[in-house]
C-alpha positions in Angstrom: -0.1 -0.1 0.1 1.2 3.5 -0.9 1.8 5.7 1.6 0.9 9.6 2.1 3.8 12.4 3.0 1.4 13.6 5.5 1.4 10.0 7.2 5.1 10.1 7.8 6.8 11.5 10.6 9.9 13.4 9.3 12.9 14.4 11.3 16.6 15.8 11.1 19.8 14.5 11.2 22.7 17.0 11.6 26.2 17.2 11.6 27.1 20.4 13.2 29.1 21.3 9.6 31.8 23.6 10.1 31.9 26.0 7.4 34.9 26.5 4.8 34.7 30.3 6.8 33.8 29.6 10.4 34.6 27.5 13.2 32.5 25.3 15.7 31.7 27.7 17.7 29.4 29.2 14.6 28.3 25.8 13.8 26.8 25.3 17.5 25.4 28.5 16.6 23.9 27.5 13.6 22.5 23.8 15.4 21.0 25.3 17.8 19.0 27.8 15.5 17.9 25.0 13.2 17.0 22.7 15.9 14.7 26.0 17.1 13.7 26.3 13.6 12.8 23.0 12.8 10.8 22.3 15.8 8.7 25.0 14.5 8.5 22.8 11.5 6.7 19.9 12.9 10.1 17.9 12.9 9.6 14.9 15.2 13.1 14.4 16.3 16.4 16.3 16.2 19.5 13.8 15.9 23.0 14.4 16.1 25.8 12.3 14.7 29.2 11.1 15.8 32.4 11.4 13.6 35.8 11.7 14.5 38.8 13.9 13.3 37.0 15.4 10.6 37.2 19.1 10.4 33.9 19.7 8.5 31.8 17.8 11.8 31.8 19.5 15.0 29.3 16.9 16.6 31.9 14.6 18.1 31.1 15.1 21.7 27.6 13.6 20.9 26.4 13.2 23.8 27.3 17.1 25.4 25.8 18.6 22.1 22.3 16.7 22.1 22.1 17.9 25.9 22.6 21.7 24.3 20.1 21.3 21.8 17.7 19.4 24.3 18.3 22.8 27.0 17.0 25.4 23.9 14.4 23.1 22.5 10.9 22.4 24.3 9.2 19.4 22.2 10.8 18.3 19.3 13.1 14.7 20.2 17.0 14.9 20.7 18.7 12.2 19.9 22.2 10.4 18.2 22.6 9.2 15.0 24.3 7.8 16.3 26.8 6.6 19.1 29.5 4.6 17.9 29.0 2.0 20.4 32.2 0.5 19.8 34.1 3.5 21.0 33.1 3.5 24.0 32.5 1.6 27.6 28.2 0.5 27.3 28.5 1.9 31.1 29.6 5.3 30.1 27.1 5.6 27.2 23.8 4.5 29.9 25.2 6.9 32.3 25.1 9.9 29.5 21.6 8.9 28.4 20.5 8.1 31.5 21.2 12.0 32.3 20.1 13.1 29.4 16.4 11.4 29.8 16.8 12.7 33.3 17.0 16.1 32.4 14.9 15.9 29.5 12.0 13.3 30.4 10.3 11.6 27.0 12.4 13.4 24.8 15.6 11.1 24.1 16.5 8.5 21.7 19.2 6.6 21.5 20.6 5.7 17.9 23.3 3.2 17.9 25.7 2.5 15.3 28.8 0.0 15.1 31.0 1.7 12.7 33.7 3.9 14.3 33.1 6.9 12.4 36.4 7.9 11.6 39.7 6.7 10.5 41.4 3.4 11.9 44.0 5.4 13.4 41.6 7.8 15.5 39.4 4.5 16.1 42.7 3.1 17.6 42.6 6.4 19.6 39.1 6.2 21.0 39.0 2.8 21.7 39.5 1.3 25.2 41.0 -2.0 23.9 42.3 -4.4 21.3 39.4 -6.3 21.6 36.7 -3.6 21.5 35.5 -3.6 17.5 32.8 -3.8 15.2 32.1 -7.5 15.7 31.8 -7.2 19.4 28.7 -5.0 18.9 25.9 -7.4 20.0 27.1 -8.2 23.2 28.1 -4.2 24.0 24.3 -3.7 22.9 23.2 -6.2 25.3 25.8 -4.6 27.9 24.1 -1.6 27.3 20.4 -2.5 27.6 21.2 -4.5 30.6 22.2 -1.5 32.5 18.8 0.5 31.5 16.8 -2.7 32.7 17.6 -4.2 36.2 16.1 -7.8 35.3 18.9 -7.8 32.6 21.6 -7.3 35.0 21.6 -10.2 37.5 24.4 -11.2 35.8 26.5 -8.3 37.0 24.5 -6.6 39.8 27.4 -5.2 41.3 27.5 -2.8 38.5 24.6 0.2 37.6 23.9 2.8 36.0 22.7 5.5 37.9 21.2 7.8 36.5 20.3 5.2 34.0 18.7 2.1 35.7 15.0 1.7 35.4 14.4 4.4 32.2 12.5 3.8 29.3 15.3 5.0 26.8 14.1 4.4 22.8 16.9 2.3 21.1 17.7 2.3 17.7 20.2 0.3 15.4 21.9 2.5 12.9 23.2 1.1 9.6 24.5 1.4 6.3 24.4 -2.2 5.2 22.5 -5.9 6.5 24.0 -6.5 9.4 22.2 -4.0 11.9 18.6 -4.4 9.6 19.2 -7.9 10.6 20.2 -7.5 14.5 17.2 -4.9 15.0 14.5 -7.2 13.3 15.6 -10.2 15.8 15.8 -7.5 18.6 12.6 -6.0 17.8 14.0 -2.4 17.6 13.8 0.1 15.4 16.1 0.8 12.3 17.7 3.8 10.7 19.2 2.9 7.8 21.8 5.6 5.9 20.7 5.5 2.7 22.2 9.3 2.3 25.6 7.5 1.7 24.8 4.3 0.8 21.6 4.0 -1.7 22.5 0.7 -3.3 22.3 -1.1 0.1 19.4 0.5 1.0 16.1 -1.5 -0.1 17.9 -5.1 0.3 18.7 -3.9 4.6 14.9 -2.8 5.1 14.0 -6.0 3.2 16.1 -7.8 5.5 14.7 -6.2 8.9 11.3 -6.7 8.1 11.9 -10.4 7.1 13.9 -10.8 10.5 11.6 -8.9 12.5 10.3 -10.3 16.0 7.5 -8.4 18.0 9.3 -7.2 21.1 7.6 -5.0 24.3 9.3 -2.2 22.2 7.4 -2.7 19.0 4.7 -5.3 17.7 5.8 -4.5 13.9 9.0 -3.2 12.4 9.1 0.8 12.0 12.1 1.7 9.4 13.8 5.3 9.3 15.8 6.2 6.1 18.2 9.3 6.2 18.4 10.5 3.1 20.1 14.3 1.4 17.2 16.8 0.0 18.3 20.0 -0.7 15.3 22.0 -1.6 15.5 25.7 -3.1 12.9 27.9 -5.2 14.1 26.5 -8.0 15.6 23.5 -9.5 18.8 25.6 -10.8 19.5 27.1 -7.4 19.1 23.7 -5.7 21.8 22.0 -8.1 24.3 25.0 -6.9 23.4 24.6 -3.2 24.1 20.6 -3.7 27.6 21.1 -5.3 28.6 21.6 -1.5 27.9 18.0 -0.8 29.4 16.8 -3.8 32.4 18.6 -2.9 32.5 17.5 0.6 32.3 13.6 -0.1 35.3 14.5 -3.0 37.0 15.9 -0.5 36.6 12.3 1.4 37.3 10.3 -1.2 40.5 12.1 -2.1 41.2 11.6 1.8 41.3 15.6 1.9 40.8 17.2 5.1 38.7 20.2 4.8 35.6 22.3 6.6 32.8 22.5 5.1 33.1 24.3 1.5 31.1 27.0 -0.2 28.7 26.0 -3.7 30.4 26.6 -7.1 28.6 27.2 -10.3 30.4 23.8 -11.7 32.0 20.8 -10.8 33.2 20.2 -14.5 36.4 21.8 -13.4 36.6 20.2 -9.9 36.0 16.5 -10.2 37.5 13.6 -12.9 35.2 11.5 -14.9 35.4 9.0 -12.9 35.1 11.0 -9.7 31.8 11.9 -11.0 30.6 8.6 -11.7 31.4 7.4 -8.1 29.9 10.6 -6.7 27.1 9.8 -8.8 26.6 6.2 -7.2 27.4 7.1 -3.9 24.9 10.1 -3.5 22.1 8.6 -6.1 19.4 8.7 -3.5 19.6 12.2 -2.7 16.8 14.3 -3.7 17.5 17.9 -5.1 15.5 20.6 -6.4 12.6 22.8 -5.9 9.2 21.7 -4.1 7.6 20.5 -7.1 10.6 18.3 -8.0 11.4 17.2 -4.3 7.9 16.4 -4.1 7.7 13.9 -6.9 11.4 12.6 -5.9 10.1 12.3 -2.3 6.9 9.9 -3.1 9.0 7.5 -5.5 11.5 7.5 -3.1 9.2 6.2 -0.1 7.2 4.2 -2.8 10.3 2.2 -3.2 11.7 2.0 0.6 8.5 1.5 1.8 10.1 4.0 4.9 7.8 4.7 8.1 10.1 8.2 8.5 12.2 10.2 6.5 15.5 11.3 8.2 16.2 14.9 6.2 20.1 15.7 6.1 20.8 18.6 4.4 24.6 20.0 3.8 23.8 23.3 2.6 26.8 25.9 3.2 24.4 28.6 3.5 22.4 28.5 6.7 19.4 30.6 5.7 19.4 28.7 2.4 19.5 25.4 4.7 16.8 26.8 6.9 14.8 27.4 3.8 15.4 23.7 2.3 13.8 22.3 5.8 10.7 24.8 5.7 10.2 23.1 1.9 10.4 19.7 3.0 8.0 20.2 6.0 5.7 21.9 3.6 5.4 19.0 1.7 4.7 16.8 4.6 2.2 19.1 6.2 0.5 19.2 2.5 -3.1 18.5 2.7 -2.9 17.1 6.3 -5.7 19.1 7.6 
């Protein structure tokens, strides 16, 4: 059955981008402004992502920034998209999110990933020991959940999370392949897929999640949120120009260049090679770029293709006012004819 936009929650993923002309402090000011703006526009969640050693992302201390955003908003849910659990002791994450939930009751989401969110050298610097890595993710997840649920912690009753124990904090699993999709299904947890940088695996992973899903006390049926790059503007031409910031960002990643977020350019033709252009077109193939009418059509097609239960919008736009406008246009589409 086809879903209408009006029946689907819409949310925000923010990387707190550090612009070429700015600082992390500037990025945090823009993040707070965007959170307030999208709260008024009816967005359901405002998630921040853990990345490290990336000069264009300021959200490395993710839990701290979540608290900052929550303190400046009042209704929108705030959370992690995600916390990279292998980088942390599960007890520490239980305490951090127990603290956030205690400060901002019924507004906190804990999205978890198994990737490092960085390069291997930085991952080594972050992790507590050589045995802590992505392959340990199911055990780390079990340990983390035990700190919230006292009935699961009977095997280790002497180590408990205060605050944290007894709190009902929604846990989401995040992924860009089938691994977390399968685990989320087996555990009966909501699942968020990173289609914004892994478009080819989107439908197979979502199908796997739904096939493997087992009802739990958290969910009686699967709930899949899909992250997608959306750059909306008043005209197709303006949106295409704004999107060159995203293209340059991914090109820098391919080239292993460490630069802050670049401003848009009139053309990418003199910047990328033909091979790089093809690689980027493939990696960003699910991106939705254009005017309101163009985005409407592409968004309907995307939801029809994925069967997404919720959309998480990522808009890496250099100009802050243009970014605010993009989120306005998307909200208008989700709210059309909803009254």
